[in-house]
C-alpha positions in Angstrom: 29.7 2.6 11.6 28.2 1.7 8.2 24.7 1.7 9.7 25.2 5.3 10.9 26.4 6.3 7.4 23.2 4.7 5.9 21.1 6.5 8.5 22.7 9.9 7.8 22.4 9.4 4.0 18.8 8.5 4.4 18.1 11.6 6.5 19.8 13.8 4.1 17.9 12.2 1.2 14.6 12.8 2.9 15.5 16.3 3.7 16.5 17.0 0.0 13.2 15.4 -1.3 11.2 17.7 1.1 13.2 20.7 0.0 12.7 19.9 -3.6 8.9 19.7 -3.0 8.9 23.1 -1.3 10.8 24.6 -4.3 8.2 23.6 -6.9 6.4 26.7 -8.1 2.7 27.0 -7.0 1.7 27.3 -10.7 3.0 23.9 -11.6 1.1 22.4 -8.7 -2.2 23.9 -9.9 -2.3 22.1 -13.2 -5.2 19.6 -13.6 -2.8 16.8 -14.6 -0.7 17.3 -11.6 -3.8 17.4 -9.3 -5.2 14.2 -10.9 -1.9 12.4 -10.5 -1.5 13.6 -7.0 -4.9 12.2 -6.1 -4.4 8.8 -7.9 -0.7 8.0 -7.0 -1.3 7.1 -3.4 -4.1 4.6 -4.5 -1.8 3.1 -7.0 1.1 2.7 -4.5 -1.2 1.2 -1.9 -2.7 -1.3 -4.4 0.8 -2.3 -5.6 1.9 -2.9 -2.0 -1.2 -4.8 -1.2 -0.7 -7.1 -4.3 3.0 -7.7 -3.5 2.4 -8.5 0.1 -0.7 -10.8 -0.7 0.5 -12.8 -3.7 4.3 -13.2 -3.1 6.7 -14.8 -0.8 10.3 -13.9 -1.5 10.7 -14.5 -5.2 7.7 -16.7 -5.8 4.2 -16.0 -6.5 1.9 -17.7 -4.1 -1.8 -18.1 -3.8 -2.8 -18.9 -0.2 -5.1 -17.8 2.7 -4.1 -14.1 2.3 -5.6 -14.1 -1.2 -8.9 -15.5 0.2 -8.9 -12.7 2.8 -8.3 -10.1 0.2 -11.2 -11.5 -1.9 -13.5 -11.4 1.2 -12.5 -7.8 1.9 -13.1 -6.9 -1.8 -16.7 -8.4 -1.6 -17.4 -6.5 1.6 -16.1 -3.3 0.0 -18.4 -3.9 -3.1 -21.3 -4.3 -0.6 -20.4 -1.0 1.0 -19.7 -2.4 4.4 -18.1 -0.2 7.1 -14.4 -0.3 7.4 -14.2 -2.4 10.4 -16.5 -5.0 8.9 -14.2 -5.2 5.9 -11.2 -5.8 8.1 -13.1 -8.3 10.1 -14.2 -10.3 7.1 -10.7 -10.4 5.8 -9.4 -11.6 9.1 -12.0 -14.2 9.7 -11.8 -15.6 6.1 -8.0 -15.7 6.3 -8.0 -17.4 9.6 -10.7 -19.9 8.5 -8.8 -20.9 5.4 -5.6 -21.3 7.4 -7.5 -23.4 9.9 -8.7 -25.7 7.2 -5.2 -26.2 6.1 -4.9 -23.8 3.2 
C-alpha cells in the first residue's frame, strides 16, 4: 500500500510542477538570463550525472575503467568525431581496460 501512496504522491508532484511551469508569465521567460540558464542547465545536470556515475560507487570515489572510457570519449569529442565513434571509443577503451584487469 505504501508503494501506491508514493506513486500517487509522485504523480501529483509531477503534475504540480508542470502546472507551475505553465503559470509562469511569458515575459519572465523572455528575459536573457532565463534563456541562458535554460540553455545551460541541462548540460550542467548531464555533466553532474556523468561524473557521479563515472567516479563513484556507493559512498566511495573510485577511479577505474569507466574513467578511462570517459577520457577516450573526451579525446574523440575534442577531435570532432561523430557521435557513434565517440561512443565506440568509450566502449572499446572501457572494455580493454577491464580485460587488462583494471
